[in-house]
N, C-alpha and C positions, 0 to 999 in steps of 0.2 A: 084567232091569233096563231101565227105560224112562224117557225124558225127551222133552219137546217144547219147541221154541223158536219164537217168533214171528218171521216174516220177511215179505217183500213181493216182489211181482213186478210186471211191467208188460206190458200187452197194448194195442197201438196207442198211445194217449196216456193211458190210464187205468191206475192202479195197482190191484192186488188183493192181498188178504191170503193168505199162505202159512204153513203150519205145518210146520216141520222136525221129524219124529218119529224118534227113534233107539231101537232095541231091541238089547240085547246078550244073546245066549242061548248055550246050550251047542252043541257040535258043532264041526266043522272050522272053523278060522279063515277068514274071508271077509268081503268088504265089498260089499254090494249096495245100489244106489239105485233106488227105484221111485217112481212118481208122474208118469209121462209126461215123463221128462227128455229133453232133446236131448243132442247129443254133448258140448257144453261142460259140462253138468251131470253127465253120467256120468264125465267126466274129473276131476270134483271129488274123487273117491275118492283119486286119486294125490296131488293137491295137499294134501288134508287130512292124509293119512298122512305126507308129507314134512314139512309144517309142524309137525305134532305131535311128530315125532322131533327136529327142529331146535330146537324150543322146550322140549325136555326133559320133555314130558308122557308118562307111560306109555301105551303103546298096548295096548288090550284084546286079549288073545290068544283071541278068541272069534268067534262068528259075529255080524256086525254088519249090521243091516238098517235102512236110512234110507228113510222115506217122506215125500214132499213133497205135502202135502194142500192143496187138493182134488186127488184123483188123476185127475180127468177134464179138467183144464186143463193144457195143455202148458207146461212150464217151460223157459225159455231163458236162456243166458248163465251167467257164473260168479258171479252175485250171491249164490248160496246157500252159498258156501264157508264163510264165517264162521259162519252159523247151524248148519251141519252139524257143524263142529268143536265149537261150544259144546254142541250136543245130545249129542255123544259124551262130552264131559267130564262133563256132568251125569249121563248114564246110567251112567257108570263111577264115580260118586261123587267125582270130583275137583273139582267145582264145584257150589255151591248153585244150585238151579233158580230162574232169574229169573221174575218174574210175567208175566202176559199183557200188562201195560201197557208192557213193554219189547220192542222189535223190533230186529233186526240185519240188516244187509246188507253185503256186501263180498267182493271176490275176494282169495284168499290167494296170496302168493308161496311158493315152496318153503321159504324161511327164516322164514315166519310174518308177514312184513310185509303190509300191506293195500294193494291197488291200487284205484284208482277204477273205478267201474262206470257204465254208461249207464242213464239213466232214473230217477235218484234223486229228482228233483223230483216227478214223478207219484207215486212211491212214498211220499214224505213227505206229500204232500197226502192220499193215501189213509190213511196212518197216523193223521194228525190227525183224519180224518173217522170212523175206526172205533174211537176211544177209546185209541189208543196215546199214552202221555205222554212216553216216552223212546225216541229212535231213535239207534242206534249206527251210524256210517258211517265209511268211510275219510276221512282228513283232507282229501284233495283234493276230496271231495264235500260237505264241511260247508257251504260258502257257499250252494250251491243248495238243500240240504236245509233250511237255516235260513230259507228264504223262507216255508215253511209256518208259519202262525200257530198258537199254542197247543201247540207241540211243542218239547220240550227235545232238542236235537241234541248228541250227544257225538262229537267227531272223534277218531279213533284212528289211529296210524301202524302199529301191530302188533296182532296178536291177543292178545299177552301183556298189552298195556295194557288191553284189554277184560276179560280174565280177572282181572287184579289189581283192577280197579274193582269187578267183581262180587263178589270176595272181600272187599272193604272195605279192601284194603291201600294202594291209591294211587288216589285219585279223579281222574277225568278232568274237565277244565274244559269246561263247555258252550260251544258256539259262540254268538257274538252274533247276534241276529236280523238278517237281511239287510234293510237299509233300501232305499228306492227314491227316487232323485233323478233326475227326468227331464232335468236339465241335464247329467248325465254321459253324453254321447253320443259316437259316433264322429266322426272328422274327415272331412267330405265336401268335395269340390272346390266352389269358389265360382262362382256365375254371373257374378261380376264379371270372370272370365277370358274370358267369351264376348263376342266382338265381332260386332256385327250380329245377324242372325236375330231381329228383333223378333216376327215371326209365330210362330216356333217357341217362343220364350220365353213368349209369351202363352198358347199352347196348353198348354205344360207347367205353367204356373201354374193354368190351369183344371183340368187333370188332377189336380194335387195338391190343389186346393181341394175337388173333388168325388169323388176316388177313381176317376177315369175311366181306362180303357185308352186308349193312344195309339199310333198308327203313324206313324213318320217315314219319308218317302220322298224320296230325293234322290240326286244324283250322289256319287261318292266324294270325300272331303275337305271336305265341307260342314259337318262338325261334328255329325253325328247321334249318334255315340257320346259325344262330349264333352258334349252336351246331356243325354243320358240319364243319364250318371253323376253329374250334378249334381241330379237330381230328389230323391233322398233328403234332401238338405240343405235343401229348402224344405217338406218334409212336417212336420206338427205332431209334437210329442214323443209318445212312447208313453205311454199311461196305465198304471197298475200292473197292471190286469187284462190288457191287451194284452202287457205285458212278461212276465207269468207264462205266458201262452199260448205266446209265442215261445220263452221259456226252456225250457218243457216239450218243445217240438218238438226243439230243439237238444240237449236232454239225452237224449232217446230216440235221436236219431241219432248220439250220441256225439261231437258237435262242440263241446261246451263245453270251454274250456281248463281245465286243472287249477287248482282253486281258484276258478274263475269262479262268480259269483253271477248276479243277474238281468241279462238282456240289456236294455240301455237304448237302444241305437241301432236304428233301423229296418233290417231286413235288406235287402241288395242282392245278388241272385243273378244271375249272368251265365253260364249254361252254354254250352259250346261247341256248335256246330251239329251235331256228331257224336253228341250225347246220344241215348240210346235212349228209347223211350216209357216203359219201366219206370223209368228214372232220373228222368224228368221228372215222372211222376205218383206214383211210389212203388211199391214191390213187393219182390220177393225171396221166398224160401220162407217166411220169417216177415216179413210186410209191414213196411216201414220207410218213413218220410217221404221224398218225392221233392222235386225242386226247387220245385214249385208250393207245397208246404207249408213248405219252408225259407224261402220268400219271404213267408210269411204276415205281414200287417200291414206289408209293405214293398214292394219293387220287384222284379219279375222282368224282366230285360232280355234280349231275344232279338235279337242282332245278326245281320245277314244272314239275315233270316227265311226266304226261299225255299230256303236251303241246308239247313234242317232237314228231317228225314225227314217225309214226309206223315203217317205213323201217329203220330209223336211230336207233331206240331202238333194233330192231331185230339183228343188226350186233353185238350187245354186247354178244350174246349167246356164240360164240366161245371164245372170250377173257376171259369171266368169267369162262368158263368151263376148258379151256386148258392153259390159261396163255400166249397165243400167238395169233396173228391175221395174217391171210394170205391174201395178196392183190394181185390179179391177173389182169394183163392188157395185151394188145397186145404186148407191149414192153417187157413183162416178168412178173414174179411173185416175191414177196418179203415176207419174214416172219419177223415180228417185235415182240419183247417181249411185253407182256402186263399184267404182274403180278401186279395187282392193288387192292385197296380197293374201292369198289363202295359205295358211299353214295348218296342215292336218297331221295328226299323230295317231298311231294305232299299233297294237300288238300283232304279231304274225299269226296268232291263233287265240282261242279263248283262254287257254291256260297261260299263254304268253311266251312259251319257251320252245316253240318250233324253230329249229336251227341253232339253238343255244349251244355253245361249245362244251358246257359243263353240266347243265341240267336237262334231263330228258323231257320231251313233250308227252303229255298224258292224254292228248286229244285223239279221237278216232279220225281217220281221213275224211269221213263224211261230215263230222263236226267241224273240221278245219274248212272244208269246202263251203258249208253253210255260213260260217262266220265271215269268210272273205267275200262271198257273193252278195253280202249286204251292200257292198260298194259296187255300183253299176259300172259297166264298161264305159258308157258315155261320160260319166263324171270323172272316172279315172283318166280318161283321154284328155280332159281339160286341165289336168295337173301336170305342169311342165317337168318337174324334178321329182323323181322317186328315189329316196335315199334310205339305205340300210344303216341303222344306228346300232353298232355292235356293243357288247359289254365293255366297260372301261377296264383296262389292265391295272393291276395293283400298283405297279410302278408309277403310272400316271397319277393315280389317286394319292399316293403317299408322297409324291414329289412336292417340294415347296414352290417351285416355279409354276406360276399360273399361265394361262393362255394369253394370246395377243389381246390387248385391250380394245374395247369397242371404238375408241377414238381413232386408232390407226386404221381399222377396217372401214370406218365411216369415211375417212379421207379418200380411200380408193373408190368406194362406192359413189361418193359425190363427184369425183373426177370422171368416172364412167358415165354417170347420168349427164354431166355437162357435155360430154362428147355426143351423147344421143340427142340432147336438146338442140345442139348446134346442127346436127345432121338432119333432124326432122323439122327444123324451124319452118313455120308456115303451113305444115301439113296437118296440124291438130293432134299429132302423136307426141306423147311425152317420154315414153320409154319403149324398149324393144318388145315387151310383152303385148303392147297395144298395136303392133304393126298389123295392118290388114294384109290379106293375101297378095294384093297387087304390089304393095311395098316390100313384102318379104322377097319377092322375086327380084326386086331392084337392089335392095340393100343387103341381102343375105345370100349372095351368090357364092357357092362353093367353088374352090379351085379344082383343077383336074383330079388330083389325088383324093381330095375330099369328096368329089362327086362319085368317084368309083367306090369309095367306102360307103357312102350313103346308098348307092345302088345295091350293094351287097347286103347291107343291114336292113333295107326296106323289105326284101324278100324273106330273110332269115327271121327277123323279129315280127313280121306281120304288121308293120306300122300302117296306121290309117293316114289319110291325107292331112287330117288335123294334126296328128302326131308328127308327121313329116315337117310341117310348117313350124311346129313348136321346137323341134330339134334345131332347126335353122335359127330361130330367134334366140335360143339359149346359146348356140355357138357364137352368134353375133355379140351377145353379152360377154362371153368369155374373151372374145377378141378385144372388146372395149376395156375390160379389166387389165388386159395385157398391154394396154396403151396404144392399140391400133386406132388411130384417129381417122380423120377424113382422108379418103383416098383421092386418086386422080379424078378429074372431072370427066364424066362420061355422059353421052346423050341420054335424055330421058329422066334425069335426076330432078330433085326439087331445086328450084332456082335460088341462088343467093340474091341478096339485095341488088347486086350489080348485074344480075342476069345470068351468071355462070351456073350451070347445073352442078349438083353435088352427088357424090356416090361414095360408098364404103369399099375398103379393100376386100378382095376375095377371101373367103374363109379357108383356113388351112386344114389339113387332115387331122392334126392334133386337136384343134379346137372342136371339130365335128366329132372326133372320137370321144372326147370328154363329155360332150352333150349327149351322145348316144348311150353312154353308160348310165345316164340318169333316166333312160327309158326302158331299161332291161329288167328292173326289179319287179315290175308287175308280172312279167312272164315267169320269173323265178317263183314268186309266191302264188300266182293265180292259176298257173297251168302246169306246174311241176309238183303235183301232190303225190 
């Protein structure tokens, strides 16, 4: 007797189809699972047997062989418990065989209840893409599975509910399609609480408007962490496509709360400085997303940057440059998205008071040098904005008037992002920080005075080619914040729907000068010891 049930699996962030095949034959009673299963899948035999007994379904006293096809793809996790149980019931004649348009996922408790599993959203998207019309999932996974369009999702609390539905005795109620409301966001701290620090506030606004990475350098107690934790509150709302990407990452990582649907707030990740390179980039025997991917479309905050391990910081090079991170292991490789805004904070020296106007630094020059050299030049070069956070004056702290609220800043940031999205429509670029070199030449052209300023600064500051491009990107963001919209049409631009090319206005000397001042801090601290 033979039966097969459709199921799904997940590899990296992509789902794939799996067929659970059950064969009941003569011979000594036994239960074997094949098809490249991991330990969690092999243990499914005991969970299925106990659930079948406690649900009062007769257990076949025969040799049982279960194959999870395709056999050359490794199967991980307890997601196949439910389809294996249903395949056994169908093969033993206790249940009518469901058609291939129905798929099942879920972990079984010993009493037959269904527990939530990780990675349901990528599985649901794969199911919708490969012709599955009905997906049966644990009730706690229904909200994220219902994100997939064109798919009827049935939530179930126990395997018995699924069996009775298939028998036609008690129909399950489909889950409502998960809508998307960008206004439903997490509560972030407000910039109105920040007193003083106009330069740092301005730099964070530029970073938010263009998606730029930023480094805050200053003595202890100047508000570096306070400023960084308010950055997500001025970022534009997530689009539905971004929300689906972020939710898929958190689903695979098992970080979605039970019953959770789409993630609507931009992520904010702040790992401790003891984090390993694998935890930051992702990894494990079966690759899983790391902190750089969990911060996708959001903010990765690294406080006390020199305290992080050197090898951990160096894994940031690829994510910051390419927007993706590739994790390679013996079991295979995985590519995870990591388009994030990096916010790093550090003291100017180990004691923290180098350059402080009132407190003397107690560090030797050699100790200061060793402390700062923990940050490599290539990593520093990938950070667009270097900002000095000075001590706050007493008058600013004692004043009753707070700073500008996040809502007002966010309105300007959102308007600047809208200009960028219109300018780069059809190019795959969302913000200025993502501009490839070819498009930097097209959209970040300096005017004559700005070009002369750049020529002089390139030699005096010793800028690299990467730093040169990043200065131009930051200057373009400053222009967008000032309201510089789409300029006159010039040949070679990205075409509008009507066919006319699009180009941005030339950068002014003032915009380039402001962008350049955010590249001079590393020379002050790293080379003027």
